[in-house]
N, C-alpha and C positions, 0 to 999 in steps of 0.2 A: 229637400237637399240637407237641411239642418238635421232632420230626423235620421236620415241615412248616415250622416257623419257621426251623430250621437250613437246610433246603433253599432256602427263600426268601432267606435271608441270603447263602448261597453264590451263588445265581443273581444277586443284586444285585451282589455283589462281582465276579463274572465279567463281568457287563455293564459295570460301572464300569471294570474293567481293560481290556476290549476297546475301550471308548469312549476311554480314555486313550491306548491304543496307536494308535487311529485318528487321534486328535488329534495325537499325536507325529509320525506319518507325514505328516500333512497339513502340519504346521509345518515338518518337514524338507524337504518338497517345495517349499513356498513359499520357504524359505530358499535352497534350491538355485537356484530360479528368479531370486530377487532378487540372489543373489551373482553378479556379472558378472565381476569380476577373479579369475583363478585365483591360487593361492598363489605366492609368490615362486619357490619351487623348481620348481613346474610351469611357470611362465612361462619360467624360465631354460632348462629342458629343451626346451620347445617352441621357444624362440628358437634354441637350438643345433641342434636337429633340422632346423629350417627353413633355418638359415644354410648348412649343408653342401651340400645339393643346389642351393641358389640359387647359391652360389659356383661349383659345378661347371657349372651351366647358363650362368652369366655367362661363365665361361672359354670354354666351348664356343661361345657366341654371338660373343664377341670374336674367337675364332679364325676362325670362319666369315665374319665381317664382313671381317676382314683378307684372307682368301683371296678373297672376292668383289671387294674393292677392287683387289687385285693383278691378278685376272683382267680386271677392267674396264679397268685401266690398260694391260695388255698388248693388249687388244682395241683400245682407242683408238689406241695406238701403231701397231698393225698397219694399222688403217683409215687413219690419217694417212699412213703410208708408201705404201699402195696409192694413196691420193688423189694424193699428190705424184707418184708414178710415172705415173699416168694424165695428170696435168696436163703433165708433161714430154713425154710421148708426143704429146699434143695440140699442144703448142707446136712440137714438131719437125715434125709434119705440116703445121701452118700455115706454118712457115718454108719447108718444101719447096714447098708450093703457091705461096707468094709468090715464091719463086725461079723456079719454073716459069712463073708468069704473067708475072713480070718479064722472063724470057728470051724468052717468047712475044711480048711487046710490043716488046722490043728487037730 
């Protein structure tokens, strides 16, 4: 009878302990879910880790944008020069035609 009572008490104690453990785990999980802001240290580390590649990426992007701008400017200058040359040729042709027609009339 004493052994049975002892076994029962042990079982109840074990049940209670496991229940408490489960409750603690549940509470910890809820706390983790409700805690949105990480600790200051963690935040600092995250920020630093983010900052480095972002800076690198920005530098890269700025460089590529400048290169694109330079390329575009060169292309526009070349286009403009070609256009002017074409206009000059056209003007010369028209002048020649006008002279020829003028001579023909005269």
